[in-house]
N, C-alpha and C positions, 0 to 999 in steps of 0.2 A: 833437084835435090834427091839423093838416094833415101829410100826408106831404110829404117834400121835393119829390117830383115835382109834387105839387099846388101847392105854393108857387111852383115854377118857372113854372107856367102863368099866374101873375098878372102876368108881365112884369117890368119893372124897378122897379116901385113896391113896395118892401118895407118892412115895419116891423121894425127890428132891436132885439132885446132883449139887453141885456148878459148874458153868461154868468154863471151863479151862481158866486159865489166859493166857495173851498174850505170856509171856516168855515160859510157859510150852507147849503151842501149837506150838510155833516156834521150840522148841527143839525136840518135838515129830515128827514133820514133817521132820526136817532136818535129824534126826536119821533114819527115814524110807526111805528118799531119798537116803542117803548114803548106806543103806543096799541093796536097790533095784538096784541102779546104779552099786554097786560093784558086785552083783550077775550076773546081765545082762552083765557087762563088762567082767567078767570071761568067760561067755558062748560065747561072741562074739570075745574074744581075743582083746579087745580094752579098753582103759581107758576112763571113762565117768565122767564128772564133771559138777555139777550144780552150778551156781553163787548164791550169797546171794539174789540177786534181783529175780532170778527164784524161789528160795525157798519161798521168801516172797509172790510172786504172787500165788503160789500153796496154801500156808497157807490161804491167804485172800479168795480164792474162794472155798476152801475145808472145812474151819472151820464153824461149826454151834454151837454157844456157849452152848446151853442147851442140846445138844445131846451127848456130851462127846467124848471119844477117838475113839470108834469103827467106827462110820461113817467117822471120819476124816481119819483114816488109810485106810478104804475102798476107799475113794476118792483118796488118794495118790497112792494106788495100781492100780488104774485105770488110773490116769493122767500120772505118770512117765513112765510106759511102752509104752504108746502111743507116748510120746515125744521122747523116746529113739529109738523106731522103725523107726519113720520118720527121726530123725536125722541121724541114721545109713544109711538109704536108700539115703538121700541127700548127705552124705559124700562119699558114694561109687559111686554115679552118677558123682560126681565132679572129684575125682582123682582115682577111681577104687579100692580104698582100704579104710579101716577104722581102723587105728591104735589107734585113740582116737579123741574125740571131746568135745567141751565145749558148754554148753547150758546156755544162759543168757536171760534176760528179759528187754526190753526197749521199751518205747513208746507204751505200751499195747500189745506187741508181743513177742513171744519166738523166739530166734535167735540161730542158731547153726553155729559154725565155727570149723575148725580143731584145735586140741590142739597145733599143731606146729605154728599156726598163719598164715600158708600159705593158699592161696586161698581166695575166697570171702565168706561172710556170707550169710546164707540162712534163710529166714523167715519160721517158722513152723506154721502149722495150729493150731488154738486154740483147746486145748483138753477139754475145759470146755463146759458143756452142754448148749445149747442155751435155754434161757427162758426169761420171762419178765424182763425188765431192772429194777434194784433196785437202782435208783439214790438217791442222798442225800435228796432231797425233799420228796421222798416217805418214806424213813426211818424216817425223822422228823415228817411227818404226823402221822405215826403209833405211834411214841414216844409221840406226843401230845395226842393222843387218850388214850394210856395206862397210862400216867401221870395223865390225868383227872380222871380215875378210882381210882388211888392211893389216890389222894387228897380227893376226895369225900368219899372214903371208910374210910380213917383215921379220918376225921373230922366229918362226918355225920353218919357213921354206926359203929364207934368205933371198927373197925376191924384192924388186923395187916397183912400187905402184906408179903408173904414169898418169892415171886419172881415176877419180872416184866421183860418182854422180848418183843423186837420188832422183826420183821421178819429179818432173817439173809440173808447174801449175796447169799446163795444157794437157798433161797426161800422155804425151807422145813417146816419152822415153822412160823406160823402167830403170830401176837402180842397177848399177854395174860397177866393176872395177877392172881397169885395163892394166896389165902387167908388162914389164920389160920382156923383150924377146930373148929367151935363153935356149932356143931350139938348137943352136950351134954347139951347146955344151952337152956332154954325155949325161944321160939320166941314170943315176946310180941307185942301187938297192937301198942304200942308207938314206936316201932322200924321200922314199915313198911315204913314210908316215907324215913328214912335214908337208908334202904336197897334198895329202889327203886332209890334213888339218887345215890347210888353206881353203880347200873346197868346203869344209864344214864350219869355217869360221863364222859365217852369217847365221847358221843354225844354232851354233853354240852361243852367240851373242844374244839372239832372241830368247833362247832358253834361260840364259843367265838373267836377262833384264825382265822378262815377262813370265817366267816359270814354264814348266812342261805343258801346261794347258793353254799357254798364250802364244805358242809357235804358229806362224802364219803359213799360208800356201806358198809364200815367196821362197821357202826353203826347199820345196819339192824338187826343183830342177837341180839344186846343189846336191841333194841326196842321191838323185839318179846318176849324176856325173861321178860322184865319189864311189858309188857302188860299182858302176861300170869300169872305172879305173882300177879298183882293187881286184875285181874278178879278171879283168883283161890282163893285168900284170902277172897274175898267178897262172892263169890258164895258158896264155899265149907267149909270155916273155920270159918264163922260167925264173921269176922273182920269188916264188914260193919256197917252201921248205924242201920240195922235191923238184929237181931240175928236169922238168918234162913239159911237153906240150899237151894240153888237155883239149880233146875234141869237144866242140860246143854241144853236139847231140850224140847220144849213144849210137844211133843208127847211121851216123855220118860215115861214108865210105873212105874219107880222107885219112891222112896220117895223123896219129895222135892217140894218147892214152884215153881209155874209156872206163867208166865205172868208178871214177874218182871225184865226181862232182860234189858229193856230200862233204868230203874232206876239204876240198878246195873252197867251198862256200863257208865252211867253218873257219878256215884260215882268213879269208877275206873279211868275215865278220869281226874277228879279233883285231885285224888291222884298223878297221873303221872305229871300233870301240876305243882303241888306244889313241887314234888321231883325235877323236872327239874329246877324250880326257885331256890331251895336251892342249887343244884349242881352248877348252874351258879354263885350264890352269893358267895359260898365258894371259887370257882376258882378265882373270881375277887379279893377276899380278900387275898388269899394265892398265889398271882402271883409270888412272889419270890421263894417259894418252888416249885411251878409248873414249872417255867422256869429252875430251877436247875435240876429237875428230867428229863425234856425233853433233856437238853444238855447232861446229863450223859448217858441217854439211847442211844442217837445218837452216843456217843463216844464209848461205850463198848457193846451196843446191849442187854445186860442182867444184871440185878441187883438182887442179892440174899438178904436174910433177913437182914444179918448183915450190908450191905452197905445201904439198904433202911432205917433201923432203925437209923443208924448214921446220914444220911441226915436229917431225920425228927427231931431227937433230937437236932442237930445243929441249925435247923430252930427255934426251941423253945429255944432260948438262955437263957432267964432268967425267973424267976417266974412272974415278972412284964409283960414281953412280953406274957406269957401264959395267964395271967389274962386279958390283953388287947385284945388278940385274942379271948378269950371266950366271953368277953363283946361285942366285935364288932360282933361276930357271932350271939349272942343272939339278938342284936339290929337289925341286918339285917334280921334275920328270923322273928322277931316280925313285922317289917315293911312289909315283904312279906305277912304275914298272914292277916295283916290289909288292 
């Protein structure tokens, strides 16, 4: 299985696999638990049983929606033997033999007791790797950020999201949005502000929901990308007010105008400010869609293209609503420019 940073090096050509559904994930985990517990039970000469609650706890901590079945199976293969070995040791310490035991999960802990019901129950050590806590508010914050990108991209950059994801319980995957590939289309000057607004959508969403003092470090990479894009388009692509190529360094011996960095940086700043204003305006206008995306991402952690498109289409309920939305967007953007 590729690590996420290895996948990132492949560029923009990605194969997207739909995340496993809750039912499929549970069935896969239970099947693997039954297979492992049966095999280990035969070797130990003991019957081993995991309760539904224990299986659900393993599923919740092992499943990463966007990474598919292989890392899920790997996690189960690590967790189940650890629980069985400790449960076997505890059972033998208690009655000197281990003909069978039952592993359950309650109050956040795995518990083992004899299959016969005799003797006391013993709490097992947690088999889950210790890492930063992924509480509900943390998940919601990331959902807010990614939903901001989706709304800004759909309404201001005319792009189609293929997948939106928040960080999973295991913490292996950070939040992200994957967009359709438009590299074959020409990138026009009139699209610049919309593309910058897409990049700043997460920052704008955090700022709208949590205030200026509540912005997280999750926006830092977006700010770097947006700033790099604005400066690059002005300095190197001739998209600024003056059609010229700006040398990166004054002492650079290559071709390019020098001594214009202050003017170009001032123009890039004005682009970023306008893009941020537009992102904030569209998020304010489309709060119903934004809230629905946040709630859905918090519930399932990952949305693929079909569900994203359904949510967006349902939001645009009638042609009149579409016209009103477009009219409101135009009026808001006109006010911002003035």
